[in-house]
C-alpha positions in Angstrom: -90.7 -70.3 -101.7 -93.7 -70.1 -99.5 -97.0 -68.8 -100.9 -99.4 -66.9 -98.7 -102.9 -67.5 -99.7 -104.8 -64.2 -100.2 -107.8 -65.2 -98.1 -105.6 -66.2 -95.2 -103.6 -63.0 -95.4 -106.8 -60.9 -95.5 -108.1 -62.8 -92.5 -104.9 -62.1 -90.5 -104.9 -58.5 -91.5 -108.6 -58.1 -90.6 -108.0 -59.6 -87.1 -105.1 -57.2 -86.6 -107.1 -54.2 -87.6 -110.1 -55.3 -85.4 -107.8 -55.1 -82.4 -107.1 -51.4 -83.1 -110.5 -50.0 -82.2 -111.9 -48.7 -79.1 -110.2 -49.6 -75.8 -112.2 -51.8 -73.5 -114.1 -49.9 -70.8 -112.9 -50.9 -67.3 -115.3 -53.1 -65.3 -117.9 -51.0 -63.5 -117.4 -48.0 -65.7 -120.0 -48.7 -68.4 -122.5 -45.8 -69.0 -125.9 -45.8 -67.3 -128.9 -44.3 -69.2 -130.3 -41.4 -67.3 -129.3 -42.8 -63.9 -128.4 -39.6 -62.0 -130.8 -37.8 -59.8 -128.5 -34.8 -60.0 -125.6 -33.7 -62.1 -122.1 -32.9 -60.9 -122.0 -29.3 -62.1 -125.4 -27.8 -61.5 -127.6 -30.4 -59.7 -130.1 -30.8 -62.5 -131.6 -34.3 -62.8 -130.3 -36.0 -65.9 -133.9 -36.7 -67.2 -134.3 -32.9 -67.4 -131.2 -32.4 -69.5 -131.7 -32.2 -73.3 -129.2 -32.9 -75.9 -125.6 -34.1 -75.4 -125.5 -35.4 -71.8 -122.2 -36.8 -70.6 -120.8 -39.2 -68.0 -117.4 -39.8 -66.5 -116.1 -42.8 -64.5 -113.0 -42.8 -62.3 -111.7 -46.3 -63.2 -109.8 -46.8 -60.0 -112.8 -46.3 -57.7 -115.7 -46.9 -60.1 -117.2 -43.5 -59.0 -119.4 -42.0 -61.6 -120.3 -38.4 -62.4 -123.1 -37.2 -64.6 -123.4 -34.0 -66.6 -126.1 -32.1 -68.5 -123.7 -31.5 -71.3 -120.4 -32.3 -72.8 -119.4 -28.7 -72.0 -120.0 -29.3 -68.3 -117.9 -32.5 -68.4 -115.0 -30.7 -70.1 -115.2 -27.9 -67.5 -115.2 -30.5 -64.7 -112.2 -32.3 -66.2 -110.2 -29.1 -66.3 -110.4 -28.8 -62.5 -109.2 -32.4 -61.8 -105.9 -33.3 -60.1 -103.4 -35.2 -62.2 -103.5 -38.1 -59.8 -107.2 -39.1 -60.5 -106.1 -42.1 -62.5 -107.9 -43.3 -65.6 -111.1 -41.4 -66.4 -113.5 -42.9 -68.9 -115.9 -40.4 -70.5 -119.1 -40.9 -72.5 -121.4 -38.7 -74.4 -125.0 -39.4 -75.3 -124.9 -40.8 -78.8 -127.3 -38.6 -80.8 -127.0 -40.8 -83.9 -130.2 -42.7 -83.2 -132.0 -40.6 -80.6 -133.9 -37.4 -80.4 -132.6 -34.2 -78.6 -135.4 -34.8 -76.1 -134.1 -35.9 -72.6 -136.7 -38.6 -72.2 -135.1 -40.5 -75.1 -132.2 -42.1 -73.2 -130.7 -43.7 -76.2 -127.1 -45.1 -76.4 -123.8 -43.7 -75.2 -120.4 -43.6 -77.0 -117.0 -43.1 -75.5 -115.8 -39.5 -76.0 -112.5 -40.7 -77.4 -114.2 -42.4 -80.3 -117.1 -40.0 -81.1 -117.6 -37.4 -83.8 -118.6 -34.0 -82.5 -120.3 -31.0 -83.9 -119.0 -27.9 -82.3 -120.1 -24.3 -82.8 -123.7 -25.2 -83.7 -126.8 -23.2 -82.9 -128.9 -25.9 -81.0 -129.4 -24.8 -77.4 -129.7 -27.6 -74.8 -132.1 -25.7 -72.6 -129.3 -24.7 -70.2 -128.2 -21.7 -72.2 -125.4 -23.8 -73.8 -124.6 -25.0 -77.3 -122.3 -27.8 -76.2 -120.3 -30.2 -78.4 -122.7 -32.8 -79.7 -121.5 -36.4 -80.0 -122.3 -39.0 -82.6 -121.0 -42.5 -83.2 -121.8 -42.1 -86.9 -120.0 -39.5 -89.0 -123.0 -39.3 -91.4 -125.3 -38.4 -88.6 -122.9 -35.7 -87.5 -122.9 -34.3 -91.0 -126.7 -34.2 -91.1 -126.8 -32.4 -87.7 -124.3 -29.8 -88.9 -126.2 -29.2 -92.1 -129.3 -28.4 -90.1 -127.8 -26.5 -87.1 -124.4 -25.3 -88.4 -121.1 -25.9 -86.7 -118.1 -27.9 -87.7 -117.3 -31.6 -87.3 -114.3 -32.8 -85.3 -113.0 -35.8 -83.5 -112.3 -35.6 -79.8 -108.9 -33.9 -80.3 -110.7 -30.9 -81.8 -113.0 -30.3 -78.8 -112.7 -26.7 -77.5 -111.0 -26.1 -74.2 -113.4 -25.1 -71.4 -114.2 -21.5 -71.6 -113.6 -21.2 -75.4 
């Protein structure tokens, strides 16, 4: 009878779980902090967009698109053709940054972020877009201050909702 040593089994299990996280971002598709002179939906320069900015990258071509908000990105995605290939999307991670557009902060892939939807915080564009966080606790704090509900990416509202 073979005995499996507990530390070895835990090490193997930990390595297997570590491989189940976020998918790697295709080369050339990493987020760029406040890089755009104008956004895809309304032409506003990213440095003038407060709150949950967003970015998308078409992995096949490396072409990037920038948005003043996650709501703009979701609306843009709705109009895409099915043959666009892989699209990697990011939202500004408001876990460690201020709502102020001059605080470029970090970005988180939208498929791994926590979002607060239905809150009352206006982004200066007349929108209250889904607001992304890498940390669930920070999403909870934001929701306690500004209302709304917390969801993962699967619970984001469809454009126009």
